[in-house]
C-alpha positions as CSV (number, residue, x, y, z in Angstrom):
1,X,80.0,-31.5,-23.8
2,X,76.7,-30.0,-24.9
3,X,74.8,-27.0,-23.5
4,X,71.0,-26.8,-23.3
5,X,69.9,-23.1,-23.0
6,X,66.3,-23.4,-21.9
7,X,64.1,-20.2,-22.5
8,X,60.8,-20.1,-21.1
9,X,58.4,-17.4,-22.9
10,X,55.1,-15.6,-22.0
11,X,54.0,-12.5,-24.0
12,X,57.5,-11.4,-24.9
13,X,56.8,-10.1,-28.3
14,X,58.9,-7.1,-27.4
15,X,62.0,-8.8,-26.8
16,X,61.7,-12.4,-28.2
17,X,63.5,-11.8,-31.5
18,X,66.6,-10.2,-29.8
19,X,66.7,-12.5,-27.1
20,X,66.8,-15.6,-29.5
21,X,69.4,-13.7,-31.6
22,X,71.5,-12.8,-28.7
23,X,71.5,-16.4,-27.3
24,X,72.5,-17.8,-30.8
25,X,75.3,-15.3,-31.5
26,X,77.4,-16.1,-28.4
27,X,80.6,-17.8,-28.9
28,X,80.1,-20.7,-26.9
29,X,83.1,-23.1,-25.8
30,X,81.0,-26.1,-26.6
31,X,78.0,-27.4,-28.7
32,X,74.7,-25.8,-27.8
33,X,71.0,-26.0,-28.5
34,X,68.3,-23.3,-27.4
35,X,65.1,-24.8,-26.2
36,X,62.2,-22.4,-26.4
37,X,58.6,-23.0,-24.7
38,X,56.0,-20.7,-25.3
39,X,53.9,-20.7,-22.3
40,X,50.5,-19.9,-23.8
41,X,51.5,-16.5,-24.9
42,X,48.3,-14.3,-26.1
43,X,50.3,-11.5,-27.7
44,X,52.3,-11.7,-31.1
45,X,54.8,-14.0,-29.5
46,X,53.9,-17.1,-31.4
47,X,54.0,-15.1,-34.8
48,X,57.7,-14.1,-34.0
49,X,58.7,-17.6,-33.1
50,X,57.0,-19.0,-36.2
51,X,59.6,-17.0,-38.3
52,X,62.7,-18.9,-36.6
53,X,64.7,-21.4,-38.8
54,X,68.0,-22.0,-37.0
55,X,68.6,-25.7,-36.7
56,X,70.0,-25.4,-33.1
57,X,66.6,-24.2,-31.8
58,X,63.9,-26.4,-30.5
59,X,60.3,-25.1,-30.0
60,X,57.4,-26.2,-27.9
61,X,54.1,-24.3,-27.0
62,X,51.8,-24.8,-24.3
63,X,48.1,-24.2,-25.3
64,X,47.5,-22.3,-22.3
65,X,49.7,-20.5,-19.7
66,X,51.0,-22.9,-16.9
67,X,53.9,-20.9,-15.3
68,X,57.5,-20.6,-15.4
69,X,58.3,-23.9,-13.7
70,X,56.0,-25.8,-15.9
71,X,57.5,-24.3,-19.0
72,X,61.1,-25.2,-17.7
73,X,60.1,-28.6,-16.7
74,X,58.7,-29.1,-20.5
75,X,62.2,-27.6,-21.8
76,X,64.1,-30.0,-19.6
77,X,62.4,-32.8,-21.0
78,X,63.1,-31.8,-24.6
79,X,66.7,-30.8,-23.9
80,X,69.7,-33.0,-25.2
81,X,72.5,-31.4,-23.6
82,X,74.9,-32.5,-20.8
83,X,74.4,-29.3,-18.9
84,X,71.4,-26.8,-18.8
85,X,71.1,-23.0,-18.1
86,X,67.8,-21.2,-17.8
87,X,67.6,-17.9,-19.8
88,X,64.5,-15.7,-19.8
89,X,63.5,-14.0,-22.9
90,X,62.9,-10.5,-21.1
91,X,66.7,-9.4,-21.6
92,X,67.4,-8.7,-17.9
93,X,70.3,-11.0,-18.0
94,X,73.0,-10.7,-20.8
95,X,73.4,-14.1,-22.7
96,X,76.8,-13.0,-23.4
97,X,77.9,-13.9,-20.1
98,X,76.7,-17.6,-20.2
99,X,80.4,-18.7,-21.1
100,X,81.7,-17.1,-17.8
101,X,79.4,-19.8,-16.0
102,X,80.9,-22.3,-18.3
103,X,84.4,-21.8,-17.4
104,X,84.4,-23.3,-13.9
105,X,82.8,-26.4,-15.3
106,X,85.3,-26.9,-18.0
107,X,88.0,-26.4,-15.8
108,X,86.7,-29.0,-13.4
109,X,86.2,-26.6,-10.5
110,X,82.2,-26.9,-10.2
111,X,79.2,-28.8,-11.5
112,X,76.5,-26.2,-10.4
113,X,77.2,-22.6,-11.2
114,X,75.0,-19.5,-10.3
115,X,75.2,-16.1,-11.9
116,X,75.1,-13.9,-8.9
117,X,73.6,-10.3,-9.1
118,X,75.0,-7.2,-7.4
119,X,71.8,-5.2,-7.5
120,X,73.6,-1.8,-8.0
121,X,71.3,1.4,-8.1
122,X,71.1,1.1,-12.0
123,X,70.0,-2.7,-12.0
124,X,67.0,-2.6,-9.5
125,X,63.9,-1.1,-10.2
126,X,62.5,-1.5,-6.6
127,X,63.8,-1.2,-3.3
128,X,61.2,-4.0,-2.0
129,X,62.4,-6.5,-4.9
130,X,65.9,-6.2,-3.8
131,X,65.1,-6.7,0.0
132,X,62.6,-9.2,-0.8
133,X,65.3,-11.2,-2.9
134,X,67.9,-10.8,-0.2
135,X,65.6,-11.8,2.6
136,X,64.4,-15.1,0.8
137,X,68.3,-15.9,0.0
138,X,69.2,-15.3,3.7
139,X,66.4,-17.5,4.9
140,X,67.8,-20.3,2.5
141,X,71.2,-19.9,4.0
142,X,69.8,-20.1,7.6
143,X,67.7,-23.3,6.8
144,X,70.4,-25.1,5.2
145,X,73.5,-23.9,6.8
146,X,74.8,-22.4,3.5
147,X,76.2,-19.2,2.0
148,X,75.0,-18.2,-1.4
149,X,74.4,-14.7,-2.5
150,X,71.3,-14.8,-5.0
151,X,68.8,-17.5,-4.6
152,X,66.3,-16.0,-7.3
153,X,68.9,-15.6,-9.9
154,X,67.6,-16.9,-13.3
155,X,71.2,-18.1,-14.3
156,X,71.5,-21.5,-12.9
157,X,73.8,-24.1,-14.6
158,X,74.0,-27.6,-13.7
159,X,74.1,-31.0,-15.2
160,X,70.9,-32.1,-17.1
161,X,70.5,-35.3,-15.3
162,X,70.9,-33.6,-11.9
163,X,68.2,-31.1,-12.7
164,X,65.8,-33.9,-13.9
165,X,66.5,-35.8,-10.6
166,X,65.2,-33.0,-8.7
167,X,61.9,-33.5,-9.8
168,X,60.8,-29.7,-9.7
169,X,57.1,-29.7,-9.1
170,X,56.5,-25.9,-8.7
171,X,54.6,-24.4,-11.6
172,X,55.4,-20.6,-11.2
173,X,58.2,-18.7,-9.9
174,X,58.7,-20.9,-6.9
175,X,60.6,-23.2,-9.1
176,X,63.7,-20.9,-8.4
177,X,63.4,-21.5,-4.6
178,X,62.7,-25.2,-5.2
179,X,65.7,-25.8,-7.3
180,X,67.9,-24.0,-4.8
181,X,66.3,-25.7,-1.7
182,X,66.6,-29.2,-3.1
183,X,70.3,-28.6,-4.1
184,X,71.3,-27.2,-0.8
185,X,69.2,-30.0,0.8
186,X,71.5,-32.6,-1.3
187,X,74.7,-31.0,-0.2
188,X,75.3,-29.1,-3.3
189,X,77.0,-25.6,-2.9
190,X,76.8,-23.4,-6.2
191,X,79.9,-21.8,-7.4
192,X,79.0,-18.3,-7.8
193,X,80.1,-16.0,-10.8
194,X,79.2,-12.3,-10.8
195,X,77.0,-11.1,-13.5
196,X,75.3,-8.0,-14.8
197,X,71.7,-7.3,-14.4
198,X,69.1,-5.0,-16.1
199,X,65.8,-5.1,-14.3
200,X,62.4,-4.3,-15.9
201,X,59.7,-2.2,-14.3
202,X,56.4,-3.4,-13.9
203,X,55.3,-1.3,-17.1
204,X,57.8,-3.0,-18.9
205,X,56.3,-6.4,-18.1
206,X,58.0,-7.4,-14.6
207,X,55.8,-10.3,-13.4
208,X,57.4,-11.3,-10.0
209,X,55.3,-10.1,-6.9
210,X,55.7,-10.1,-3.2
211,X,53.5,-13.3,-3.2
212,X,56.1,-15.3,-5.1
213,X,58.6,-14.4,-2.1
214,X,56.1,-15.9,0.4
215,X,55.8,-19.0,-1.7
216,X,59.7,-19.2,-2.0
217,X,59.9,-19.0,1.9
218,X,57.0,-21.7,2.2
219,X,58.8,-23.8,-0.2
220,X,62.3,-23.7,1.3
221,X,60.7,-24.6,4.8
222,X,59.1,-27.6,3.4
223,X,62.2,-28.8,1.6
224,X,64.3,-28.2,4.6
225,X,62.1,-30.6,6.7
226,X,61.1,-33.1,4.2
227,X,62.6,-36.7,4.6
228,X,61.9,-37.7,1.0
229,X,64.3,-35.1,-0.4
230,X,67.1,-36.5,1.9
231,X,66.3,-39.6,0.7
232,X,67.0,-39.0,-2.8
233,X,70.5,-37.7,-2.4
234,X,72.2,-40.9,-3.5
235,X,70.2,-41.1,-6.6
236,X,70.9,-37.4,-7.4
237,X,74.5,-37.9,-7.1
238,X,74.7,-41.0,-9.0
239,X,73.0,-39.5,-12.2
240,X,75.6,-36.7,-12.5
């Protein structure tokens, strides 16, 4: 088994060195690679990335900013692993917890695993951010008759062929809702593992806004009532 860690990056000069180091320093129970896509950064991020030399790291740069979804789409195209997990460069999530998401897969208990945040008082910078996340997650549960705890989590682990078969088109943060909506539509129910979370404030570079929540609700509704997604169930299953 080989794991591809996909890292989208946009103006993360403050954390990118440490984020890459922490991902590479983790003791994984399998072979791994780190695919970093610089999504048109305008700060010193490209300079920091140019200093890297670890053979496990694959790099690509978008000439202009195209959004997180576009960066992940590029990273998934370059990835060579059996499974992928998304890990942002802002260090809100702990790379050291990735092996915990791998355990159910290695044990044969799951193929799709989500890292679920509890949003304790020390892990959420905004009341409205947490409420918005819970509202979007509840909407997904109601629309697809499911029960998941954290739709917007960055830590989504799934087979690379399955991800590619989903044909995620959202260019921005809507890709989180699109991934989850399509998985639920196709009958996948993520196995959830509790993880820690250290939220950033706006001043520290938090990019998600209320508009992303509205977009997520629209994406979920569109997927729920789309016949095209339902018709792709057999193909998605056969590629995993």
